[in-house]
C-alpha positions in Angstrom: 9.2 -20.3 19.5 9.4 -18.7 22.2 6.3 -17.4 23.5 7.1 -14.2 25.4 9.3 -13.0 21.8 8.0 -10.0 20.5 6.0 -10.9 16.9 8.1 -9.3 14.0 5.9 -8.0 11.7 5.7 -9.3 8.1 7.1 -6.6 6.5 10.0 -6.7 8.4 10.9 -9.9 7.9 13.7 -11.4 5.9 11.1 -13.5 3.9 9.1 -11.0 2.8 11.9 -9.3 1.7 13.1 -12.9 -0.7 9.9 -13.3 -2.1 8.6 -10.1 -3.1 12.1 -8.0 -3.1 12.4 -4.6 -1.9 8.9 -2.9 -2.5 7.2 -5.5 0.1 4.6 -6.1 -1.5 2.5 -8.3 -4.6 3.3 -7.2 -7.7 6.2 -4.8 -6.9 7.3 -1.8 -8.9 5.7 -3.6 -12.1 2.1 -2.9 -10.7 2.9 0.7 -9.5 4.2 1.7 -13.4 0.4 0.0 -14.4 -1.0 1.9 -12.3 0.7 5.2 -13.1 0.0 4.9 -16.8 -3.7 4.3 -16.3 -3.8 7.4 -13.8 -2.4 9.8 -16.5 0.5 11.2 -13.8 2.7 13.6 -15.4 6.4 13.8 -15.2 7.4 16.2 -12.7 4.5 15.4 -10.4 5.3 15.9 -6.7 4.0 12.3 -5.5 3.6 10.4 -1.7 4.6 6.8 -1.2 2.5 6.4 2.1 4.2 3.4 3.8 7.6 3.7 2.0 9.2 0.9 3.9 12.3 0.4 2.5 12.3 3.5 -0.2 12.4 1.9 -3.6 9.1 3.6 -5.1 10.5 6.3 -4.3 13.6 6.1 -6.0 11.6 4.2 -8.8 9.5 7.2 -9.2 12.4 9.7 -9.1 14.6 7.6 -11.4 11.9 6.2 -13.8 9.1 9.0 -14.0 11.1 11.9 -13.2 8.4 12.5 -10.3 9.6 14.4 -7.5 9.0 11.8 -4.9 8.7 11.8 -1.3 8.1 8.9 1.3 6.7 8.2 5.1 7.1 5.0 7.0 6.3 4.8 10.8 9.2 2.3 11.3 12.6 3.8 11.8 14.0 0.3 11.3 12.6 0.1 7.6 13.8 3.7 7.0 17.3 2.7 8.8 18.1 0.2 5.5 16.4 2.4 3.0 18.1 4.2 0.0 20.2 7.2 0.9 19.5 11.1 -0.1 15.6 10.1 -0.9 13.1 12.7 0.9 12.0 9.6 3.1 10.3 11.1 6.8 9.4 8.7 9.9 5.1 9.8 10.2 1.7 8.3 10.6 -0.4 7.7 7.8 -2.7 9.8 9.8 -0.6 12.6 10.6 1.6 13.9 7.5 4.6 16.3 7.6 3.2 18.6 4.8 1.5 21.7 4.1 -2.1 21.5 2.4 -2.3 20.7 -1.2 1.5 19.8 -1.7 1.0 16.6 -4.1 -0.4 16.1 -7.1 -0.6 12.1 -6.3 -0.4 9.8 -3.3 0.2 6.1 -4.0 -0.8 3.9 -0.5 0.1 0.1 -1.6 -0.4 -2.7 0.9 -0.7 -0.1 3.9 -5.1 1.4 3.8 -5.6 -2.6 5.4 -3.1 -2.2 8.2 -4.1 1.0 9.5 -6.9 1.0 12.7 -8.6 4.0 10.8 -9.0 3.7 7.5 -11.5 7.1 7.2 -8.4 9.2 9.5 -6.1 8.2 6.9 -8.5 9.4 4.0 -9.0 12.5 5.3 -5.6 13.0 5.8 -4.8 12.2 2.2 -7.1 14.7 0.8 -5.3 17.5 3.0 -2.3 16.8 1.5 -3.5 16.6 -2.2 -3.9 19.6 -4.7 -7.7 20.2 -5.6 -7.5 17.3 -8.4 -5.6 15.2 -7.1 -5.0 11.7 -7.7 -5.1 8.7 -5.2 -3.6 5.1 -5.8 -4.4 2.3 -3.7 -3.2 -1.4 -4.2 -4.3 -3.9 -1.3 -6.3 -6.9 -0.2 -9.3 -7.0 -0.2 -12.6 -9.3 1.0 -13.8 -11.9 -1.3 -15.7 -13.9 1.4 -16.9 -13.8 5.2 -13.7 -15.9 6.3 -10.7 -13.4 4.0 -8.3 -13.6 6.3 -4.5 -15.0 7.1 -2.8 -15.0 10.0 0.5 -13.4 10.2 0.8 -10.4 12.3 1.7 -7.2 11.5 0.5 -8.3 7.3 -2.3 -7.2 5.8 -3.3 -10.6 4.7 -4.7 -10.4 8.8 -7.7 -7.3 8.1 -8.7 -7.5 4.6 -10.5 -4.3 3.2 -14.1 -4.5 3.0 -14.5 -3.0 -0.7 -18.1 -1.5 0.4 -16.8 -0.2 3.6 -13.7 1.8 1.4 -16.3 2.5 -1.4 -17.9 4.7 1.3 -15.0 6.0 3.1 -13.5 7.1 -0.5 -17.2 8.8 -1.4 -17.1 10.8 2.5 -13.8 12.3 1.6 -14.6 13.4 -2.2 -12.9 10.5 -4.2 -14.5 9.5 -6.7 -13.1 5.8 -7.7 -12.2 6.0 -12.0 -10.5 2.8 -12.1 -10.5 -0.5 -10.1 -9.2 -3.9 -11.2 -8.2 -6.9 -9.2 -4.8 -8.5 -9.4 -5.3 -11.1 -7.2 -3.4 -13.3 -9.4 -0.2 -11.1 -7.8 -0.9 -12.0 -4.3 -1.5 -16.1 -5.1 1.8 -15.9 -6.7 3.7 -13.7 -3.5 1.6 -16.1 -1.1 3.2 -19.0 -3.2 6.9 -18.0 -2.7 6.3 -17.1 0.4 5.5 -20.3 1.0 9.1 -21.4 -0.1 10.5 -18.7 2.8 9.0 -20.9 5.7 5.8 -18.7 6.1 3.0 -21.2 5.2 0.3 -19.3 7.4 -0.1 -16.5 4.7 -2.7 -18.5 3.0 -6.1 -18.5 4.0 -8.0 -21.6 5.6 -11.2 -22.1 3.9 -12.5 -22.2 0.0 -10.9 -20.6 -2.6 -13.8 -17.9 -2.6 -13.1 -16.9 1.3 -9.3 -16.4 0.2 -9.0 -12.6 0.4 -8.1 -10.7 -3.1 -5.4 -8.1 -4.5 -6.8 -5.4 -5.8 -5.9 -1.7 -7.7 -7.8 1.1 -7.1 -7.4 4.2 -8.7 -9.8 8.0 -7.3 -9.4 11.3 -8.0 -10.5 14.1 -5.8 -13.4 16.2 -7.1 -13.7 14.2 -10.6 -17.4 13.7 -11.5 
């Protein structure tokens, strides 16, 4: 390995695409569909995918759910490889190029844990959602004091602290209505990544220290 070579983030490596498909995350579109069903998001809703990557989810939301779907990603390289004809923009999650109250729902899958300021992102999510908007999160979370991996640029590197997430959501008037554990999907993806050569996806330590994977659905102003 060349020590001076730049580190390529996991989501831009072919190994992740080989293991996870174009969605580049545990659970893929099946977990997205499950979340949409639980959240009861109606057809023709305006939905934003934050961290859309190759645009697979945006395309799926349009075609399979009859949504008006948009996507943003900060990686120009990913967007260049994305599906054509989609409403995709290069932008940061903390500075979304949309007006206030523009979306009915926002999906953020395996992205929030990568952001340097979770609270700033949630404030921006709240801004672009309408007053009864729905937030769907799937992400890595801490299950022990040493819940982390060693792949730079992956959500395993910095799993979410559940208590901090709950407080940040509450601070921005998001009220959690559903929270599910889907750690099995993370383990399955990790196993597939091993076969592609990404062995450092597996954190060291006991099973209780290994990060988990969760689905969380929250609503604005839902008491």
